[in-house]
C-alpha positions as a Markdown table, in Angstrom:
| # | Residue | x | y | z |
|---|---|---|---|---|
| 1 | Met | 7.7 | 42.7 | -26.5 |
| 2 | Lys | 11.1 | 41.1 | -26.1 |
| 3 | Leu | 10.5 | 40.6 | -22.4 |
| 4 | Asp | 7.2 | 38.9 | -23.0 |
| 5 | His | 8.9 | 36.5 | -25.5 |
| 6 | Lys | 11.6 | 35.6 | -23.0 |
| 7 | Ile | 9.0 | 35.0 | -20.3 |
| 8 | Phe | 7.0 | 32.8 | -22.6 |
| 9 | Thr | 10.1 | 30.9 | -23.7 |
| 10 | Gly | 11.2 | 30.5 | -20.1 |
| 11 | Leu | 7.8 | 29.2 | -19.0 |
| 12 | Thr | 7.7 | 26.8 | -21.9 |
| 13 | Val | 11.1 | 25.4 | -21.1 |
| 14 | Leu | 10.1 | 25.0 | -17.4 |
| 15 | Leu | 6.9 | 23.2 | -18.4 |
| 16 | Ile | 8.8 | 20.8 | -20.6 |
| 17 | Leu | 11.3 | 20.1 | -17.8 |
| 18 | Leu | 8.5 | 19.5 | -15.3 |
| 19 | Ile | 6.8 | 17.1 | -17.5 |
| 20 | Ala | 10.0 | 15.3 | -18.4 |
| 21 | Ser | 11.1 | 14.9 | -14.8 |
| 22 | Ser | 7.7 | 14.1 | -13.3 |
| 23 | Asn | 6.0 | 10.7 | -13.0 |
| 24 | Val | 4.0 | 10.7 | -16.2 |
| 25 | Tyr | 1.4 | 8.4 | -14.6 |
| 26 | Ala | 0.7 | 11.0 | -11.9 |
| 27 | Leu | -0.3 | 13.4 | -14.6 |
| 28 | Phe | -2.2 | 11.1 | -17.0 |
| 29 | Gly | -3.5 | 8.3 | -14.8 |
| 30 | Ser | -2.3 | 5.3 | -13.0 |
| 31 | Lys | -0.2 | 2.5 | -14.5 |
| 32 | Phe | -2.0 | 0.1 | -12.2 |
| 33 | Lys | -5.1 | -1.8 | -13.4 |
| 34 | Thr | -7.5 | -2.5 | -10.5 |
| 35 | Leu | -8.7 | -6.1 | -10.3 |
| 36 | Asn | -11.8 | -7.2 | -8.5 |
| 37 | Pro | -11.6 | -10.6 | -6.8 |
| 38 | Lys | -14.0 | -13.3 | -7.6 |
| 39 | Asp | -14.3 | -16.5 | -5.5 |
| 40 | Gly | -11.3 | -15.4 | -3.4 |
| 41 | Asn | -9.0 | -14.9 | -6.4 |
| 42 | Val | -7.9 | -12.3 | -8.9 |
| 43 | Thr | -7.6 | -13.7 | -12.4 |
| 44 | Ile | -5.6 | -12.3 | -15.3 |
| 45 | Pro | -5.8 | -13.8 | -18.8 |
| 46 | Ile | -2.2 | -15.0 | -19.7 |
| 47 | Lys | -2.5 | -13.7 | -23.3 |
| 48 | Thr | -2.6 | -10.1 | -21.8 |
| 49 | Val | 0.7 | -10.5 | -19.9 |
| 50 | Asn | 2.9 | -12.8 | -22.0 |
| 51 | Asp | 4.7 | -10.2 | -24.0 |
| 52 | Gly | 7.9 | -9.7 | -21.8 |
| 53 | Lys | 6.7 | -6.4 | -20.5 |
| 54 | Ala | 5.8 | -5.5 | -16.9 |
| 55 | His | 2.1 | -5.3 | -16.3 |
| 56 | Tyr | 1.0 | -3.5 | -13.2 |
| 57 | Phe | -2.1 | -4.4 | -11.2 |
| 58 | Arg | -3.7 | -3.6 | -7.8 |
| 59 | Ala | -6.3 | -5.4 | -5.7 |
| 60 | Lys | -7.9 | -4.3 | -2.4 |
| 61 | Ala | -6.9 | -6.3 | 0.6 |
| 62 | Asp | -9.4 | -7.1 | 3.3 |
| 63 | Asp | -8.0 | -4.3 | 5.5 |
| 64 | Gly | -8.7 | -1.8 | 2.7 |
| 65 | Thr | -5.1 | -1.5 | 1.6 |
| 66 | Met | -4.6 | -1.3 | -2.2 |
| 67 | Val | -1.9 | -3.9 | -2.9 |
| 68 | Asp | 0.1 | -3.1 | -6.0 |
| 69 | Phe | 1.9 | -5.9 | -7.9 |
| 70 | Phe | 3.3 | -6.6 | -11.3 |
| 71 | Leu | 3.5 | -9.6 | -13.6 |
| 72 | Ile | 6.2 | -10.1 | -16.2 |
| 73 | Gln | 7.1 | -12.9 | -18.5 |
| 74 | Ser | 10.8 | -13.5 | -18.1 |
| 75 | Gly | 13.2 | -14.7 | -20.9 |
| 76 | Asp | 12.6 | -18.3 | -19.9 |
| 77 | Gly | 8.9 | -18.0 | -20.7 |
| 78 | Ile | 7.7 | -18.1 | -17.1 |
| 79 | Ile | 5.2 | -15.4 | -15.9 |
| 80 | Arg | 6.5 | -14.0 | -12.7 |
| 81 | Ala | 4.6 | -12.1 | -10.0 |
| 82 | Ala | 5.8 | -9.8 | -7.3 |
| 83 | Ile | 4.5 | -7.1 | -5.0 |
| 84 | Asp | 5.6 | -3.7 | -6.3 |
| 85 | Ser | 7.7 | -3.3 | -3.2 |
| 86 | Cys | 10.5 | -5.0 | -1.2 |
| 87 | Asp | 11.6 | -5.7 | 2.4 |
| 88 | Val | 14.0 | -2.7 | 2.4 |
| 89 | Cys | 12.4 | 0.1 | 0.3 |
| 90 | Tyr | 8.7 | -0.5 | 1.0 |
| 91 | Arg | 8.3 | 2.7 | 3.1 |
| 92 | Ser | 9.2 | 4.8 | 0.0 |
| 93 | Gly | 6.1 | 3.5 | -1.9 |
| 94 | Lys | 8.0 | 3.8 | -5.2 |
| 95 | Gly | 8.1 | 0.3 | -6.6 |
| 96 | Tyr | 9.8 | -1.0 | -9.7 |
| 97 | Val | 10.1 | -0.1 | -13.4 |
| 98 | Gln | 11.2 | -2.3 | -16.2 |
| 99 | Asp | 14.5 | -1.8 | -18.1 |
| 100 | Gly | 14.8 | -4.5 | -20.6 |
| 101 | Gly | 15.3 | -7.8 | -18.9 |
| 102 | Val | 15.5 | -6.3 | -15.4 |
| 103 | Met | 13.2 | -4.6 | -12.9 |
| 104 | Val | 14.7 | -1.6 | -11.3 |
| 105 | Cys | 13.9 | -0.3 | -7.8 |
| 106 | Thr | 12.9 | 3.3 | -8.2 |
| 107 | Asn | 14.0 | 4.1 | -4.7 |
| 108 | Cys | 17.5 | 2.7 | -4.5 |
| 109 | Gly | 18.2 | 1.9 | -8.1 |
| 110 | Arg | 19.1 | -1.8 | -7.6 |
| 111 | Arg | 18.4 | -4.0 | -10.6 |
| 112 | Phe | 16.9 | -7.5 | -10.6 |
| 113 | Ala | 16.9 | -9.9 | -13.5 |
| 114 | Thr | 13.3 | -10.9 | -14.4 |
| 115 | Asp | 14.2 | -14.6 | -14.4 |
| 116 | Arg | 15.1 | -14.3 | -10.6 |
| 117 | Ile | 11.7 | -12.8 | -9.6 |
| 118 | Asn | 9.8 | -15.4 | -7.5 |
| 119 | Glu | 13.1 | -17.3 | -7.1 |
| 120 | Val | 14.9 | -14.9 | -4.7 |
| 121 | Lys | 13.3 | -13.1 | -1.9 |
| 122 | Gly | 14.4 | -10.7 | 0.9 |
| 123 | Gly | 16.4 | -7.6 | 0.9 |
| 124 | Cys | 15.6 | -5.3 | -2.0 |
| 125 | Asn | 14.4 | -8.1 | -4.3 |
| 126 | Pro | 10.8 | -7.7 | -5.4 |
| 127 | Ala | 8.6 | -9.4 | -2.8 |
| 128 | Pro | 7.4 | -12.7 | -4.4 |
| 129 | Leu | 3.7 | -13.2 | -5.0 |
| 130 | Met | 2.4 | -16.7 | -5.3 |
| 131 | Arg | 0.5 | -17.4 | -8.5 |
| 132 | Lys | -0.8 | -20.5 | -10.4 |
| 133 | Val | -1.8 | -21.2 | -14.0 |
| 134 | Asn | -5.4 | -22.3 | -14.4 |
| 135 | Gly | -6.1 | -23.0 | -18.1 |
| 136 | Asp | -5.5 | -19.7 | -20.0 |
| 137 | Asn | -5.4 | -17.6 | -16.8 |
| 138 | Leu | -3.0 | -16.7 | -14.1 |
| 139 | Val | -4.6 | -16.9 | -10.7 |
| 140 | Ile | -3.5 | -15.1 | -7.5 |
| 141 | Ser | -5.3 | -15.9 | -4.3 |
| 142 | Met | -6.6 | -13.0 | -2.2 |
| 143 | Lys | -5.0 | -14.8 | 0.8 |
| 144 | Asp | -1.6 | -14.0 | -0.7 |
| 145 | Ile | -2.7 | -10.4 | -1.5 |
| 146 | Asn | -3.9 | -10.0 | 2.1 |
| 147 | Ala | -0.7 | -11.5 | 3.5 |
| 148 | Asn | 1.4 | -9.0 | 1.5 |
| 149 | Ala | -0.7 | -5.9 | 2.2 |
| 150 | Trp | 1.8 | -4.6 | 4.7 |
| 151 | Tyr | 4.2 | -3.8 | 1.9 |
| 152 | Cys | 1.8 | -1.3 | 0.4 |
| 153 | Lys | 0.5 | 0.6 | 3.5 |
| 154 | Phe | 2.9 | 3.5 | 2.8 |
| 155 | Lys | 1.7 | 4.1 | -0.8 |
C-alpha cells in the first residue's frame, strides 16, 4: 500500500513538472489565430489588438507556408507588426513571447522593447511586417506575408 502511494505521488509530481515545463499551447491548442485573406490582404480589427498585449496570427502564403506574426500596441500607442521570427534564430521556429514592455526571443533570450518593433530590423530583432491602418482595421498585404514566408519554413 505504501509503495502504491509513493508511485502515485511520484507520477503526480512528474505530470505537474511536465505540464509546467512544456509549451502549454502545444497541449491545449495554438496561440495563433489563422486569418484568411480577402482581396489580397488580411484585416484585423484594431479594437481586438489595442490592449498592449501580443496577439499572434498566421496566414497561408502562396507557397503554402503558414506565416506566423504578432501584433502589439507599444507604450507610445502604435500597433506594431512583426514576423514571429528573426534573421538569426528563424531556423529554431520558436518565435517570441511578451514580457511586459518587451518581446523575448524564445531561442536566444534576447529582449526587444515593443516601441522598437518595426523601427529596427536585422539580427535577432523581430522581422518587421508592413501594416497600414484603414479606418478601424489594421491591414497587412499578402504581398508582405509572401515576401516573409521564408522565415517560417522551419516551423
